N, C-alpha and C positions, 0 to 999 in steps of 0.2 A: 448499514446504520443510517440514521437519518434525522435531520431537520434542515429547513431551507436557509440559504445564505441570508444574513440580515443586511438590510440596506444601510449605507453609511449615514451616520446620524446627521451630519450637517455638511453643507457644501464646503465650508471653510476647512473642516477636518479632512475632507476628501482632497482638497487642493494641497494640503500639507503632506498627505500621503503620496500624492503624485510627485511632489517635489523631492521627497525622500528617495523614491524609486528611480527617478529619471536624472537626478543631478549628475551622477558619475557612474557610468557603467562598470568601471574597474579603476582602482587607484593606480597611479603611474608605477608604483613599486610592486603592485600586486600582479596576479595572473592576467594574461590576455586571453580573451574568448573569441574564437573564430567560429561563428555559428553557420553551419551549412544550410543547404536548402531545406525548407520546411515542407514535408510531405503530408498531404491529406490522404491518409491511408484507408479511410472508410468511404471515400467519395462514391464508390460503386454500390454501397449498401443503402437501400432506401430506409426511411424512417430515422429515428433517433439512434445515436451511437454514444456510448458513455462508458465510464469506469474501466479504463485501460490498465493492464499490467504488462510487464516487460521482462524478458530474460535475454541473455546473449551467450553465444558460443565463441569464446576468445580464440580458440584454435582455428576455426573457420572464418571468423569475422562476421558471423551471421547474427542478426537481430530478430527476435520473435516478439510479436505483440498479440495479446488476446483482450477482447472487450465484449461488452454487451451490445449486440447489433447483428445485422444480417439474419433477422428473425429468430435468433438464439444467441449463441456465443460465436463471435467472429474471430478469425485468426489470420494473421498476415506475417510474412517474413521478408527480410532484406538479406540479400547475399553479397552486398557491397558496403558493409559496415555502416548501414543506416542511411546511405545516400538516397536510395530508392527502395520501394517496396512492391512486391508482387500483389496481384489482385487477391482480396480476402476470400477465404473459404469459411464455411460453417463447421464448427467442431462437431463431429459425430456424437450423437446422444443428447445434444442440446436442443434439437428442433423436433417438435411434435405437437399435434393438436391438443394433447392432454398433458403437455410438459410446461413447466415454468422454470427458466434457468436464469441465474444471476451470479454475481461475485466471481470474476475470473481470477485465476492464478496460473503462472507458467514458470517452468524451471527446465534447466538443461543438465543432463548427467555428464560425467567425465567422458563417457563413450559416445556422446553426441545425441543420445535419446532425448527427445523433447516431450515434456509432460504438460498438457493443458488441462487444468482442473476448473471446476465450477460447481456451484450449488444447484441442486435440482429439486423441484417440488413435483412429486409424482404420487398419485393415489393419495394416501393419508400421511405420507412421510416426506421429510426434507432431509437431504443428505448430499455429500460430495460425490462427484463423478470425476474420474481421472482417465483422460484419453492419452494414449502414447503413440508417438511417431518414431519409427525406426529408420526413416529416410530423411532426416534433418528438416522436418516440418513440411514436406511435400504432402503427405497424407497421414491420417491417423487410423491405424488398422486395429487398434486394441482399445476397448472402452470398458472400464471397470466401475461398478457402482458400489459405494460403501454404505450399504443399507443398514440402518441402526436396528436395535432389537425392539424399539418401542413404536407402537402406533400413535399417530397424532403427536409425534415428537416435534421439538423446535430445533432448527438448524440454520446456520448463517456463516458467512465469511470464512472461506477456506484459504489456507496458505500452503504452499508446497516447496520442498527443498530436497536436494539429493546430496548424499555424502560421497566422499572419494571412493568408497567401496561399492557405490552404485545403489545403496539402500535409499529408498524413497520414503520421505516423511511428509505426513499431512497433519496440520492442525486445523481444527474447525470449532465453531461455537455450537454447543449442543445442550439441549435440555430435555429431560424425559417427557415433559408435558407442555405442549404448545399453549394450553389454556391458561397457564400462569403468566404468559408474556403479554404485556400491554405496551403500546407504542406511543411515541411523541413524533408526529410526522410533520413535515414542512412542504408546502405546495411547490416550492422550487428546489427542493432537496430530496433526501430520502427520509429515513426514520431513525430515531434513537429509542431507548427502552426506558419505560417508567417502572415496570416490575418484571419479574420473571425468574425462572430457573435457568440462569446463565452459567455456563461452564466452558472452559477450554479443554478440549480433548485432543489426543494424538493417536494416529494409526500409522503403522509401518509396513512397507513391502520389501521383500528380499528377492522378488522374482520379476523385476523391471515393471512393476505396477500391475501385474496380472491379478494378484490377490493381495489383500491387506489384512493384517492381524487385528485383534480386538482393541478397543479403546483403552488408553491409559489416561489418567487425569492429571493435567498440567497445573491447573489452578486449584489450590487446596480448598476443600469444603464441599465436594460433590454430595448431593445433587443440586446445590444452589450456592455456588462459590462466588457469584457475581463477576466472573471472568469472561472476557470476550476478546476477539481481535488479536491474534497471536502470530505475528511474523517471526521468522527464525533464520539463523545462519548455522551451518554445520562446520565446525572447525576441522582442520586436517587430521586430528587424532580421533575424530568421530564424535566429539562432544557436541551436544545440541544446545544452542543458546537461544532463548525465547524472550521476547518482550511482549507483555500482554496488558490489556486494560482491565483494571480491577475495581469493581464497585462493592461497597460494603452493604450486604443485605441486612436491613434493619428490622424486618418482620418476617419470620419464617412461615407465616400463614398467608400474607398477601404478597410476599417477596418484594416489598418496597426496598428502594436502594438510596444510599447517599451518593453524591458526586464522586467521581473516580480518580485514580492515580495510575501511572504506569509502573509496572513491576517487571523485574528481571529474574529469571530462573534458568537453571541449566540441568542437563542430564548427561551423565557419563556412562549410562548403561542402556543406550538406544531408546530412551524414553520411558523405561519402566518405572524409575523413581526420579524425583525432582528435588533440587535444592530449595532451602527456605527462600521464598521470594524476597527480593530487595526492592524497596520502594524508591523510585527516582524522583528527585526534586520535591521532597515533602513540604518545602516552604515556598514553592513556586506556583501555587494555584492548583485547581482541580479541573476535571473534565465534566461538563454538565451532562445531565441525563438527556437533554434535548439535542446534544451535538449529533449532527446527521452524517458526517463524513467518517471514514475509517481513520482513526487516530492512532498514530504510532508506527515507527519503522525502526529496523535494526540492521546494521551492516558491519562488516569487518574489513580492515585494510590488509595490505600485503604483509604487514608486520605483526598481525594478530590483534591489533587494537580494535576495540568495539566502539560503535557509535549508536546512540539512540536519539530519535527525534520524536516530538509530540507537540500537542497544542492544548493550551488551557483556556478556559473561559471564566470570566468574572463579571462583576457589575460594570457594564459599559466598556469592556475591554476583552481582547482575545490575543494571546501571546504564543508564538511558536518558539520551541526550545530545542537545544542540542546539549547532550551530555556524553562524555566519553569515558572509557575505562582502559587502562593500560595493563590490567592484571586479570583479564578474562572475566570481568564482571564482579569481582569481589568488592571493588570500590569504584565509585563513579564520581566524576567531577561535578562541581556545582553547575546547575543549568546555565546555559549561555543563550541569550536572545538571538534569534536568527533573522526574521524580518525586522526592518527598522521601525515599524509602527506597532501600536497596540490598539488599533481600531477594532470595533465590535463587528468583525467580519471573519469568515473562515480563513485559516491559514493551514492548508493541508500540507503536511510535512512528509518528505521522503529523503532517503540518504543512501549513498553508495560509497564504498571504500575505494581509495586509490592506492598510491604507493605508501610505504610505511610512514605513518603519522599524518596522512592526508585523507580528508573526506570531502566528497562533493554533496552539498545539501541543496535540495530543490524545495521550493514552496509554491503552491498554487493559491492565489489570493485575489480578492476583489477589493483590496484596500484602495487601489486607484479608482477614482469615480467613473472611469471609462469602462470598467468591468473586470472580468476574470483575466488573469495573465499568469504565465509560468516563469519562474525566476530560478536562477542558479547562483550559488555562492560556494567558495572554496575555503576550507578550514584546515589549519595545521595544529597539531597537538602542542607543538613547541612555540608557535608564533601567533596563534589565534586566527582571527579572520584575515585572509589575505586580500582584502579589498572589499568593496561594496558588492551588492547583488547586481547581476545583469539580467535583463529581461530577454528571455529566449523566444517567447511567442510574439510574432509580429503584429497580431491583431488581438483585440480585447473581446472576451466572450460575454454574451448577454447573461446577466445574473438572474433573469427570470426563467432560464432554461437550465435544467439539471445537467451538469457536466460529468457526473460520476463521483464516487466517493474515494477513488484512488487514482494514482498517476504513476507513470513508469520512469525509472532512472536506473541505468546500469553503466558500469565502467568496462568498456570493451578492451582497452589497453591503457598503458600509462598516459595520462593526459587526454584520453579520448572518452568522452561521456556521451551517452545517447539518452534523450528524454522523450517522453510521450505524454499527451494530455488530451482532454476533451473540452470542446467549447462550441457554442453557437455564435459564430463570428459574422461580421458583415458580409463576407464572401459566401458563407453558407446559409445565410438567412436565419430563420428560426430553427433550422435543423442543426442539431449538435453533431459534430464530426470529431474524428480522432486524428490528431496531428503528431508528427514525430520529427525530431531534428537531431543531427549529430553535431557535437560541440567539441572543438579542439581547445584544450586548456593548456597554456604554455607559460613558462617563466615563473614557476612557483617553487 
């Protein structure tokens, strides 16, 4: 998705934002954050590196990162709980003279199989590719292309998740005709959509990613539902919970759209049918058409509580939100503001579930006048915010260099969170690199 980060309106507002972020890393009564060494995991990849996604294997303590870089899609792993990372490799199927690859997604199965997905533009079609590793991320020996039935189709933003039974689920943005899609692009970001046949579809594999079944339609109203960007979690009983971005199509000829909202839907039959979507935060703003980052994330904690985060834009303001559900998505709390500011800059939101009733919320923002930074905050269903946000990234990123539309966060074990992000920092110059850090969160 895409449009460029907006510059802070005035120096005075910027100073106010900086004060909000740096005043108190954590309240005395709140959690304590022990931030480990920050790794530049893309240092060996020439050119720009951006848009990182992350997954972990709690049994082994391994951390997996995938991003756009190393001439295609890059992948790196840590075998010491995110303290250090091995040299990146290129994901098979993503590099070629007539290939264009983007939008990474990564997941780990209960048996340790690692799935690295991405979007591919090849010939006249755009579609997801899923590479599988059966040796804990050392190599990827299986590559499967999810080729759609339509020539000149539109495709974007893949997400991937694995159930306890090993079934692999992929959601992606799909439209039968690429000609209907027009873009709103930003010189320092990526692109949002002005018009188009936008839909969220799902495909399932029951043979460890070797083959995938036909599309089912997650967002109602195919072939022009206005849905896109659909992260998901799989509950222990196999139910699939999806959060997607939904725009209202106002003209079925031009496919013009109104600003969007986040919607929750679920499937109890492996993605064949979907519940009536529930709109989150109907009175808390909308997502603009020109929003360039991937907006929205969903997570589940150890007690089965669900957490959704997203970002809204309005006249001269931008707000990051959190909402939670204690009844599997039937009802959601009123939205709770996450970053302390409402400046007109991106607040890219991500979330990971912790112990029962605990969520770790990260946001990547340029509200500080020094540039992009990655922040972490801890939330309790019963007590609310357990202190102020802490800045995890030690350097600020140049806002004129695209850092990517997504960022990584995972809970490796109780109180142990791993984060990853992209930035063009002073130490990397104008080159955007991918950074990762392990954070121990205690006393909450």
